[in-house]
C-alpha positions in Angstrom: 42.5 -4.3 55.9 41.7 -7.8 54.6 40.1 -9.8 57.2 39.7 -13.3 55.4 41.9 -15.0 53.0 39.7 -15.6 50.1 42.1 -17.8 48.1 42.1 -20.2 51.0 38.5 -20.1 51.8 37.3 -20.2 48.2 39.3 -23.3 47.3 38.4 -24.9 50.7 34.7 -24.6 50.2 34.5 -25.3 46.5 36.3 -28.7 47.0 34.1 -29.5 50.0 30.9 -28.8 48.0 32.2 -30.9 45.2 33.1 -33.8 47.4 29.7 -33.7 49.2 27.9 -33.4 45.8 26.0 -30.6 47.5 24.3 -29.4 44.3 23.5 -32.8 42.7 19.9 -32.6 41.3 17.4 -34.6 43.3 15.1 -37.1 41.5 12.1 -37.1 41.1 11.5 -33.4 41.8 8.6 -32.1 43.9 8.2 -29.1 44.0 10.6 -28.4 41.3 12.5 -25.3 39.8 14.4 -25.7 36.5 16.7 -22.6 36.4 18.8 -22.4 33.3 21.5 -20.3 31.7 21.8 -20.0 27.9 24.8 -22.4 27.6 28.0 -20.8 26.3 30.1 -21.4 23.2 33.5 -22.3 24.6 35.7 -19.9 22.7 39.5 -19.8 23.0 39.4 -16.3 24.6 37.8 -17.8 27.7 35.4 -15.9 29.9 35.5 -12.1 30.3 33.7 -10.4 33.3 30.5 -10.0 31.1 29.9 -13.7 30.9 29.3 -14.6 34.6 26.7 -11.8 35.2 23.7 -13.9 34.1 25.4 -17.1 35.6 25.6 -15.3 39.0 22.0 -14.2 39.0 20.7 -17.7 38.2 23.0 -19.1 40.9 21.6 -16.7 43.5 18.1 -17.8 42.5 19.0 -21.5 42.5 20.6 -21.3 46.0 17.6 -19.2 47.2 15.1 -21.8 45.8 16.8 -24.8 47.3 16.6 -23.0 50.8 13.0 -22.6 50.1 12.5 -26.2 49.9 12.5 -26.6 46.0 14.3 -29.4 44.1 16.4 -27.4 41.8 17.8 -28.4 38.4 20.6 -26.1 37.6 23.0 -27.5 34.8 25.7 -26.2 32.6 26.9 -27.5 29.3 28.6 -26.4 26.0 27.2 -25.1 22.7 30.4 -26.7 21.0 29.9 -26.9 17.3 30.4 -24.0 15.0 32.6 -21.8 12.8 34.9 -20.1 15.3 36.6 -23.5 16.3 36.8 -24.7 12.8 38.3 -21.5 11.5 40.8 -21.5 14.5 41.6 -25.1 13.8 42.4 -24.3 10.1 44.5 -21.3 11.1 46.5 -23.4 13.7 46.5 -26.8 11.8 44.8 -28.7 14.5 41.5 -30.6 14.8 38.4 -28.7 15.9 37.7 -31.4 18.5 41.1 -30.8 20.1 40.5 -27.0 20.3 37.0 -27.4 21.6 38.1 -29.9 24.4 40.8 -27.4 25.5 38.5 -24.5 25.4 35.9 -26.4 27.6 38.5 -27.3 30.2 39.3 -23.7 30.4 35.7 -22.5 30.7 34.9 -25.1 33.3 37.8 -24.1 35.3 36.9 -20.4 35.3 33.2 -21.0 36.1 34.1 -23.3 39.0 36.3 -20.6 40.5 33.2 -18.3 40.8 31.5 -20.9 43.1 28.5 -21.5 40.9 26.2 -24.2 42.1 25.8 -26.3 38.9 25.2 -30.0 38.8 28.3 -30.9 36.9 27.2 -34.5 36.7 24.7 -33.3 34.0 27.2 -31.6 31.9 26.5 -31.9 28.1 28.6 -31.2 25.0 26.7 -30.8 21.6 29.8 -31.9 19.7 30.0 -35.2 21.4 28.5 -38.1 19.4 26.4 -39.2 22.3 24.6 -35.8 22.0 24.4 -35.3 18.3 23.1 -38.7 17.8 19.9 -37.4 19.2 20.1 -34.2 17.2 20.1 -36.4 14.1 17.3 -38.5 15.5 15.2 -35.4 16.0 16.1 -34.4 12.4 14.6 -37.7 11.1 11.4 -37.3 13.2 10.9 -33.9 11.6 11.7 -35.3 8.2 9.1 -38.2 8.6 6.6 -35.6 9.6 7.2 -33.4 6.6 8.8 -30.7 8.7 12.3 -31.2 7.1 12.6 -30.8 3.4 15.2 -30.0 0.7 14.7 -27.5 -2.1 16.8 -25.3 -4.4 16.8 -21.7 -3.3 18.8 -18.5 -3.3 20.6 -18.4 0.0 22.9 -16.0 2.0 26.5 -17.0 1.2 29.5 -15.9 3.1 32.6 -15.9 0.8 35.0 -15.9 3.5 33.5 -18.7 5.7 32.4 -20.6 2.4 29.0 -21.4 3.9 25.3 -20.6 3.8 23.9 -18.2 6.5 20.2 -17.9 7.7 18.7 -14.5 7.4 19.0 -14.0 11.1 22.8 -14.4 10.9 23.2 -11.6 8.4 23.6 -8.2 10.0 23.6 -5.1 7.9 24.4 -7.3 4.8 27.4 -8.9 6.5 28.2 -12.3 8.1 27.6 -12.0 11.8 30.6 -14.1 12.5 33.4 -12.6 10.4 31.9 -9.2 8.9 32.3 -10.3 5.3 29.9 -8.9 2.8 27.3 -11.6 2.1 26.2 -12.5 -1.4 23.3 -14.5 -2.9 23.9 -18.1 -4.2 21.5 -20.7 -5.7 21.9 -24.0 -3.8 19.9 -27.2 -2.9 19.5 -26.8 0.8 17.6 -28.3 3.7 15.0 -26.4 5.6 12.7 -26.8 8.7 9.2 -25.8 8.1 9.0 -23.3 10.9 6.3 -21.3 8.9 3.8 -24.0 9.7 4.0 -22.8 13.3 3.7 -19.0 12.7 0.4 -18.6 14.4 1.1 -20.6 17.3 4.6 -19.0 17.7 2.9 -15.6 17.6 -0.3 -16.3 19.8 1.6 -18.3 22.5 3.9 -15.4 23.2 1.0 -13.9 25.3 1.3 -16.8 27.8 4.9 -16.1 28.6 6.6 -14.0 31.3 9.1 -12.6 28.9 10.4 -8.9 28.5 8.0 -7.0 26.2 10.9 -5.9 23.8 11.8 -9.6 23.3 8.1 -10.5 22.5 7.8 -7.5 20.2 11.1 -8.6 18.2 9.6 -12.0 17.8 6.2 -10.7 16.7 8.0 -8.3 14.1 10.1 -11.3 12.8 7.1 -13.4 12.4 5.3 -10.4 10.8 1.7 -11.3 10.5 -0.3 -9.2 8.0 -3.9 -9.5 7.1 -4.9 -8.3 3.6 -6.1 -9.4 0.3 -4.7 -11.5 -2.7 -5.7 -9.8 -6.0 -5.0 -10.9 -9.6 -3.8 -8.4 -12.3 -4.1 -9.6 -15.9 -1.1 -9.0 -18.0 -1.9 -7.2 -21.2 -1.2 -9.3 -24.3 -0.7 -12.5 -22.2 -3.1 -15.2 -21.0 -1.7 -15.3 -17.6 -2.2 -13.1 -14.5 0.1 -11.8 -11.7 -1.1 -12.2 -8.0 -0.2 -9.6 -5.5 -0.9 -9.4 -1.8 -1.8 -6.2 -0.2 -2.8 -5.0 3.3 -4.5 -2.0 1.7 -7.1 -3.3 -0.8 -9.0 0.1 -0.1 -6.2 1.7 -2.1 -6.7 -0.5 -5.2 -8.0 2.4 -7.4 -4.8 4.2 -6.8 -2.5 1.5 -8.1 -0.7 3.2 -11.1 2.0 0.6 -11.7 3.2 -2.9 -10.5 6.5 -4.1 -9.3 7.8 -7.6 -9.5 10.8 -9.2 -7.6 13.8 -9.6 -10.0 13.6 -13.4 -9.4 9.8 -13.6 -10.2 9.2 -16.5 -12.6 7.3 -14.3 -15.0 9.9 -11.7 -15.5 11.6 -13.4 -18.4 8.2 -14.2 -20.1 6.8 -10.7 -19.9 9.9 -8.6 -20.6 9.9 -7.1 -24.1 12.8 -7.5 -26.5 13.7 -3.8 -26.2 14.1 -4.2 -22.4 15.8 -7.6 -22.2 19.4 -6.4 -21.8 18.7 -3.7 -19.1 16.4 -6.2 -17.2 19.1 -8.9 -17.3 21.8 -6.5 -16.2 19.6 -5.4 -13.2 18.9 -9.0 -12.2 22.6 -9.8 -12.2 23.3 -6.9 -9.9 20.4 -7.9 -7.5 22.1 -11.3 -6.9 24.9 -9.6 -5.0 22.5 -8.1 -2.4 21.0 -9.8 0.7 17.3 -9.6 1.5 18.1 -7.1 4.3 20.1 -4.9 2.1 17.3 -4.9 -0.5 14.5 -4.1 2.0 16.2 -1.4 4.1 13.9 1.6 4.4 16.7 4.1 4.0 18.1 2.6 0.8 17.7 4.4 -2.6 15.1 2.4 -4.6 16.1 1.2 -7.9 14.3 -0.7 -10.7 13.8 -1.0 -14.4 10.8 -1.2 -16.6 10.0 -4.7 -18.3 8.1 -3.2 -21.2 4.9 -5.1 -20.1 1.6 -3.7 -18.9 -0.9 -5.1 -16.5 -4.6 -4.3 -16.1 -5.8 -2.7 -12.8 -8.9 -4.9 -12.0 -10.7 -1.9 -10.5 -10.1 0.8 -13.0 -9.4 -1.4 -16.1 -6.6 0.8 -16.9 -3.2 -0.3 -18.1 -0.3 0.2 -15.8 3.4 -0.5 -16.3 5.1 -3.5 -14.9 8.6 -2.8 -13.3 11.0 -4.9 -11.5 12.8 -3.7 -8.3 15.0 -5.3 -5.7 13.1 -3.9 -2.9 10.4 -6.6 -3.6 11.3 -10.1 -2.7 10.2 -13.3 -4.3 10.1 -15.1 -1.0 7.6 -12.6 0.5 4.0 -12.7 -0.3 3.6 -13.5 -4.0 6.8 -11.7 -5.2 4.7 -8.9 -6.7 3.1 -5.6 -5.5 0.7 -3.2 -6.7 2.2 0.3 -6.3 0.0 3.0 -4.8 2.5 6.0 -4.6 -0.1 8.4 -3.3 -0.6 6.1 -0.2 2.7 4.2 0.3 6.1 6.0 1.2 8.2 3.4 -0.6 6.1 3.6 -3.8 6.0 7.3 -3.5 9.8 7.6 -3.6 10.1 5.1 -6.3 7.5 6.9 -8.4 9.1 10.3 -7.9 12.4 8.9 -9.0 11.1 7.4 -12.2 8.4 10.0 -12.9 5.5 7.5 -12.6 1.9 8.6 -12.1 0.3 9.1 -8.8 -3.4 9.0 -8.0 -5.0 10.1 -4.6 -7.8 7.8 -3.6 -7.8 8.3 0.2 -8.8 11.7 1.6 -7.2 12.4 5.0 -9.4 13.2 8.0 -10.9 16.8 8.1 -8.6 19.5 9.3 -9.9 21.3 12.4 -10.1 24.9 11.3 -11.5 26.7 14.2 -9.7 26.2 17.5 -13.0 27.2 19.4 -14.6 24.1 17.8 -11.8 21.8 18.8 -11.3 19.6 21.8 -7.9 19.7 23.5 -5.7 16.6 23.2 -4.5 15.0 26.4 -1.5 17.3 26.5 -3.6 20.4 26.1 -2.6 21.2 22.5 -5.6 22.0 20.2 -6.0 20.7 16.7 -2.8 18.5 16.4 -2.6 17.0 13.0 -0.8 14.0 11.7 2.7 14.7 10.7 2.2 13.7 7.1 -1.1 15.2 6.6 0.0 17.9 4.2 2.6 15.8 2.3 2.1 14.3 -1.1 1.7 10.7 0.4 -0.9 10.0 3.0 -0.5 6.5 4.5 -3.2 6.7 7.1 -6.9 6.0 6.9 -9.6 8.4 5.6 -12.4 8.7 3.1 -12.4 7.1 -0.3 -12.2 9.4 -3.3 -11.7 8.7 -7.1 -13.0 5.1 -6.4 -16.2 4.9 -8.3 -18.9 3.5 -6.1 -16.8 3.4 -3.0 -16.4 7.2 -2.8 -17.3 8.6 0.5 -16.8 5.4 2.5 -14.4 5.0 5.3 -11.1 3.2 4.2 -10.9 1.1 7.5 -14.5 0.0 7.2 -14.5 -1.0 3.5 -11.2 -2.9 3.3 -12.8 -6.4 3.9 -15.6 -5.6 1.3 -13.1 -4.6 -1.3 -10.8 -7.5 -0.7 -13.8 -9.8 -1.3 -14.9 -7.9 -4.4 -11.6 -7.9 -6.2 -9.8 -10.9 -4.7 -9.6 -13.1 -1.7 -8.9 -12.3 2.0 -5.5 -13.7 3.1 -3.0 -13.7 6.0 0.6 -13.3 5.1 3.8 -13.7 7.2 7.4 -12.3 7.0 8.7 -15.5 8.6 10.6 -17.9 6.3 11.4 -21.5 6.7 14.7 -22.1 8.6 17.6 -23.0 6.4 19.7 -25.4 8.3 22.3 -26.6 5.7 25.9 -25.6 6.3 28.8 -26.4 4.0 31.3 -26.7 6.8 32.9 -29.6 8.7 32.4 -28.9 12.5 28.7 -29.7 13.0 26.3 -32.6 13.1 26.1 -34.4 9.8 22.7 -34.5 8.1 21.6 -38.1 8.3 20.4 -38.6 4.7 21.6 -41.1 2.1 21.4 -40.7 -1.7 20.9 -43.8 -3.9 20.7 -43.4 -7.8 18.1 -46.2 -7.7 16.1 -45.5 -4.6 16.6 -41.6 -4.3 16.8 -39.8 -1.0 16.7 -42.2 2.0 16.9 -41.4 5.8 19.6 -43.1 7.8 18.0 -46.0 9.8 17.7 -44.9 13.4 19.8 -48.0 14.5 22.8 -46.6 12.4 22.9 -43.4 14.4 25.0 -41.4 15.1 26.4 -40.5 11.6 29.8 -39.5 13.1 32.1 -36.9 11.6 34.9 -38.6 9.7 38.5 -37.8 10.8 40.1 -38.3 7.3 39.1 -34.9 6.2 40.7 -31.8 5.0 38.3 -29.4 6.4 39.6 -26.2 4.7 36.6 -24.5 3.2 36.2 -24.7 -0.6 32.5 -23.8 -1.1 31.7 -27.7 -1.2 31.2 -29.4 2.2 34.5 -30.9 3.5 32.6 -34.2 4.1 32.3 -34.7 0.3 36.2 -35.2 0.4 36.1 -38.1 2.9 36.3 -41.6 1.4 35.5 -43.1 4.8 32.3 -41.1 5.2 31.0 -41.7 1.7 31.5 -45.6 1.8 27.9 -46.4 2.4 25.1 -48.6 1.2 21.6 -47.6 0.4 19.4 -48.8 3.4 16.6 -49.8 1.0 18.3 -51.7 -1.8 21.8 -52.3 -0.3 23.4 -50.9 -3.4 26.1 -48.2 -3.5 25.1 -44.8 -2.2 26.5 -41.6 -0.8 25.8 -39.4 2.2 24.5 -35.9 2.5 27.7 -33.8 2.6 26.3 -30.9 4.6 26.3 -30.4 8.4 23.4 -28.8 10.5 23.2 -25.2 11.7 24.5 -25.1 15.2 21.2 -23.5 16.3 19.7 -27.0 15.8 21.9 -28.2 18.6 20.8 -25.5 20.9 17.0 -25.9 20.1 16.6 -28.9 22.2 19.5 -29.0 24.7 17.2 -28.0 27.6 15.5 -31.3 27.2 18.7 -33.2 27.4 19.7 -31.7 30.7 16.7 -33.6 32.3 18.3 -36.9 31.3 21.8 -36.3 30.0 23.2 -39.8 30.0 20.3 -41.8 28.3 21.6 -43.8 25.4 18.2 -45.3 24.4 16.3 -42.1 23.7 16.9 -38.3 23.7 15.2 -38.1 27.2 13.1 -40.3 29.3 9.5 -38.9 28.9 8.9 -39.0 32.7 12.0 -37.2 33.4 11.3 -34.4 31.0 7.7 -34.0 32.0 8.9 -33.9 35.7 11.4 -31.0 35.2 10.0 -29.1 32.2 9.1 -26.5 31.0 12.2 -24.4 32.3 10.9 -22.1 35.0 13.5 -19.4 34.6 15.8 -18.8 31.6 18.5 -16.1 31.6 20.7 -15.0 28.7 21.5 -12.1 26.3 18.8 -10.2 24.5 20.8 -10.7 21.3 19.2 -14.2 21.1 15.6 -12.8 20.9 15.0 -14.0 17.3 17.4 -16.7 16.5 17.8 -19.2 19.4 14.5 -18.4 21.3 12.4 -18.6 18.2 14.1 -21.9 17.1 13.7 -23.5 20.5 10.1 -22.6 20.7 9.5 -24.1 17.2 11.3 -27.3 18.3 9.2 -27.6 21.4 6.0 -27.2 19.6 7.1 -29.7 17.0 8.1 -32.3 19.7 4.7 -31.8 21.3 3.0 -32.5 18.0 5.1 -35.6 17.5 3.8 -36.8 20.8 7.1 -36.7 22.8 6.1 -34.0 25.3 3.0 -32.6 26.9 3.8 -28.8 26.8 4.3 -26.3 24.0 6.6 -23.6 25.5 10.1 -24.3 26.7 10.8 -21.3 28.8 8.0 -19.9 31.1 10.0 -16.9 32.4 12.8 -15.1 30.6 15.2 -12.5 31.9 17.9 -10.8 30.1 21.3 -9.6 31.4 22.7 -6.4 30.0 26.3 -6.0 28.7 29.1 -5.3 31.1 31.2 -2.6 29.2 34.9 -2.0 29.5 36.1 0.7 32.0 36.1 3.1 29.0 32.3 2.6 28.6 32.9 0.7 25.3 32.0 -3.0 24.5 34.8 -5.3 25.7 37.1 -6.5 22.9 40.8 -7.4 22.4 41.2 -4.8 19.8 40.2 -2.0 22.2 42.3 -3.5 25.0 39.5 -3.2 27.5 38.7 -6.7 28.4 38.7 -7.5 32.1 39.6 -11.1 32.9 37.6 -12.6 35.8 40.7 -14.7 36.8 42.5 -11.6 37.7 39.6 -10.1 39.7 38.9 -13.2 41.6 42.7 -13.7 42.5 42.7 -10.1 43.8 39.4 -9.7 45.5 37.9 -13.2 45.8 34.9 -14.9 44.2 32.3 -13.4 46.6 33.5 -9.9 46.0 33.3 -10.7 42.1 29.9 -12.0 42.4 28.4 -9.3 44.6 29.9 -6.6 42.5 28.5 -7.9 39.4 25.1 -7.8 40.9 25.7 -4.4 42.6 26.7 -2.6 39.4 23.2 -1.8 38.4 19.9 -3.4 37.2 20.6 -6.8 35.7 19.1 -6.0 32.3 21.0 -2.8 31.7 24.5 -2.1 30.2 27.0 -0.8 32.7 30.8 -0.1 32.7 33.2 -2.0 34.8 34.7 0.0 37.7 37.4 -1.4 39.7 36.9 1.1 42.5 33.4 -0.4 42.7 34.6 -3.8 43.6 36.9 -2.4 46.2 33.9 -1.1 48.0 32.1 -4.5 47.9 35.3 -6.2 49.3 35.3 -3.7 52.2 31.8 -4.7 53.1 32.7 -8.5 53.0 35.6 -7.6 55.3 33.2 -5.9 57.6 31.0 -9.1 57.5 34.2 -11.1 58.4 34.8 -8.8 61.5 31.3 -8.8 62.8 30.8 -10.5 66.1 27.3 -11.2 67.4 26.3 -11.0 70.9 24.9 -14.3 72.3 23.1 -12.4 75.2 21.0 -10.3 73.1 17.3 -10.9 72.6 16.5 -11.5 68.9 13.3 -9.4 69.4 15.4 -6.5 70.1 16.3 -6.0 66.3 13.0 -6.1 64.3 15.0 -4.7 61.4 16.0 -8.2 60.4 12.4 -8.9 59.4 12.3 -5.9 57.0 15.7 -7.3 55.7 14.3 -10.8 55.1 11.2 -9.3 53.3 13.4 -7.0 51.2 15.9 -9.7 50.2 13.2 -12.1 49.4 11.3 -9.8 47.1 14.4 -8.5 45.4 15.6 -12.0 44.5 12.1 -13.0 43.1 12.1 -9.8 41.1 15.7 -9.9 39.8 16.6 -6.7 41.7 20.0 -8.0 42.9 21.6 -4.5 42.9 19.1 -3.1 45.4 19.5 -6.4 47.5 23.2 -5.8 47.8 22.6 -2.2 48.8 20.2 -3.4 51.5 22.8 -5.7 52.9 25.2 -2.8 53.2 22.8 -0.5 54.7 21.6 -3.1 57.3 25.1 -3.8 58.5 25.8 0.0 58.8 22.8 0.4 60.9 23.1 -2.6 63.1 26.3 -2.4 65.2 25.0 -5.2 67.6 23.1 -8.3 66.7 21.9 -11.4 68.4 23.3 -14.7 67.4 20.0 -15.8 66.0 19.6 -12.6 63.8 23.2 -12.8 62.7 22.6 -16.4 61.6 19.6 -15.2 59.6 21.7 -12.4 58.0 24.3 -14.9 56.9 21.7 -17.3 55.4 20.3 -14.3 53.4 23.7 -13.3 52.2 24.7 -17.0 51.4 23.3 -17.0 47.9 25.3 -13.9 47.0 28.5 -14.7 48.8 28.5 -18.5 49.3 32.2 -18.8 50.4 32.6 -16.4 53.3 29.0 -17.2 54.7 29.9 -20.9 54.7 33.1 -20.2 56.6 31.5 -17.9 59.1 28.6 -20.4 59.6 31.0 -23.2 60.5 32.9 -20.8 62.9 29.6 -20.5 64.8 29.8 -24.2 65.4 27.5 -25.6 62.8 28.5 -28.8 61.1 26.1 -28.8 58.1 26.3 -26.5 55.1 24.8 -22.9 55.3 23.3 -23.8 51.9 21.2 -26.5 53.2 19.4 -24.2 55.6 15.8 -23.1 55.4 15.2 -19.7 54.1 14.2 -17.2 57.0 10.7 -16.1 57.3 9.6 -12.7 58.5 6.9 -11.3 60.7 4.7 -8.9 58.5 3.8 -7.0 61.7 7.5 -6.2 62.3 8.1 -5.0 58.7 5.9 -2.0 58.8 7.5 1.4 58.8 7.1 3.6 61.9 6.1 6.7 59.9 4.5 7.3 56.5 4.8 10.2 54.1 1.3 11.3 53.2 0.7 13.5 50.1 -2.0 16.2 50.4 -3.8 17.2 47.2 -6.3 19.8 46.3 -8.1 18.8 43.0 -5.3 16.4 42.3 -2.5 18.9 42.7 0.0 18.3 45.4 -0.2 21.1 47.9 1.7 19.5 51.0 3.2 16.4 52.4 2.9 15.2 56.1 5.1 12.9 58.0 2.8 11.0 60.3 2.9 7.7 62.3 2.1 4.7 60.1 -1.6 3.8 60.3 -2.8 7.3 61.2 -6.7 7.4 60.7 -8.3 9.4 58.0 -9.9 11.9 60.5 -6.5 12.8 62.0 -4.8 13.1 58.6 -7.5 15.4 57.5 -7.2 17.6 60.5 -3.3 17.8 60.0 -3.8 18.6 56.3 -6.3 21.3 57.0 -4.0 23.0 59.3 -1.3 23.4 56.7 -0.9 27.0 55.4 -0.5 26.2 51.8 -3.5 23.7 51.9 -5.6 26.5 53.6 -4.7 28.9 50.9 -5.9 26.6 48.0 -9.1 25.8 50.0 -10.1 29.3 50.8 -13.7 30.1 49.8 -14.2 26.6 48.5 -16.4 23.8 49.6 -15.0 20.3 50.0 -17.4 17.9 48.3 -15.4 14.8 48.5 -12.3 13.2 50.1 -10.1 10.5 48.6 -8.0 8.8 51.1 -5.4 6.1 50.8 -3.9 4.8 53.9 -0.4 5.9 54.6 -0.2 7.4 50.9 -2.4 10.4 50.2 -5.5 12.5 51.0 -7.1 14.4 48.0 -9.8 17.2 48.5 -12.2 17.6 45.8 -13.7 21.1 45.9 -16.2 23.4 44.2 
């Protein structure tokens, strides 16, 4: 039976909170908490039930922190530029700005219906000129610092969207937006010099409270390798080819070389006999992305150039091949191939019948089990999996390496690097390509003059606004090139005729600094007031999807470090604590999508069950970071709990001390919110109400305050029914008495030599002597102690007692 009318209550209190500006951000903050969601892209489809999961988690945390006395900044805005709006606008024949405005209104309406405590006075929109003026301003600062530059390069090109994609936007060789096969294209493009920050981006990860898998993904993307740069002379030529290797200890085993098809020397060293086959291979390579070329599972292909290099260690001539698994953009664009000690080289050598030479002898095989020591799992003589294969990639003893024979590979690497080349550090990270040949993005603030060359737009002339006289259908050339209005510009240096840059910026540029703008969103003099950004930042807690591990998070970290170096801010990391929400799957256990027909609309759920039931069920489904399927019967159970809360009547005559369990609940909910264990918090509320049929008015009020961040509407209603005039969300968070949270009994494990032999249920706090006596009286313990002498006791209060015997 439904106890409260959620439609009436939800609307009533949402309007009251907005009128009272209950969640307006205080200034200046002390102490502060900046709690932020990864702001959404406002798509035409609106929210599905997966979107609000993270929003609800941060809302609970924000409400809780306010009750603890913190000043909280909890804003919301829109990552509004990008291809989806533009593609939809092309399809429907309307302007992207119109589509975006409509989508934002829809999203805002849906988010407000959930009762989230955002400060809407700080709302931002990245497609608004008042925002992207400062995106352009930041571009100019990076340009002046030498961190923004333009060069010709092969780029990932989406034939359908007719634009460039960053490496991170190519998934399995396809555009992450539309799924079209990506090709390579040579274009003049703008880049941000993120590689200058590789070491800092890597090292500073250790200072962050982030999930380890996210840190690992960033480490792998940055891809730091320490090794040697070694020069190989090309036979019959005066020049040399440099290679980078992490294994200089295998140099004597290098039996051939491989160059990237794009390597500048390929054309010069290829013999006349090999010209046609080499040119044909190079053309085929242009159709593949970097990720396709370097996939470990792909079949390795290549062709011989006809040229030979000289191994600097052996002085032997070795053939020079080209192969697409070597990239011109990584290392030197050339490798020394050691097929006996590199799996990729091994497969290539087998395919093309190239020589192999073993120069590392694997560790000695343990022949006699009696001489071997057991491994931790008790297995004797366990050997590396590939020890008996033709390719040993581990360390060992050098052989066939002249004067280095008999030396340990790991110890000799540095010495061999110095003997044959120079020690060097290499990274996989590439500079961030930000040019896009599309309309719906922030124009790049650069002017080109035939007389003066490339000139930055003067800061006083910002923003460079998107023109409205544009046919924004993609042709491969930026739509801005077709605007007369946009290109009627004078050179800021000589005042002569000039033209603008026609590309727009990658939308990840917009989201790489938006968290600064939330601290001062209406400033028209500068991106942010420095006092305000220093008062609020860094972000204390940031919540969003793990899919942004490399893209957005890496770029945001780069921007923050660059802004620090430019002197704008006094910190180097934007997000101190990061937490990820998992996917909410459809009822069929599959990812929600229109094509599958398994999308759950939050509007329908809230209309049927109310915002509080929706919020609590999203938190109750399972651990925040895990994927879990939507189950309608689950929300029914949560709604029943809220009905029970609505029916509960406290007893004014009861002594609050008669129910010490409230102290255990306060401790539990406090810890669970801090640790993002919202599912166990909801379970604790349900268990508590089942076990406490009667409650004093004071304890009932504490219960409602604890529940308020999770179910803000019903708790506000019940709070006012108790006679209070101020909001429940302005109350102080309850405190607990530690003495009243202790359990009455404890389960104590009894061990003999570390093996569990019994468990005892005893009063909490039972002393060691009594625990020992009870343990020794146990029949199974007696059996395992028979005939043995106890030489030591290990005792952990209320946990275990372990007898060490001989």
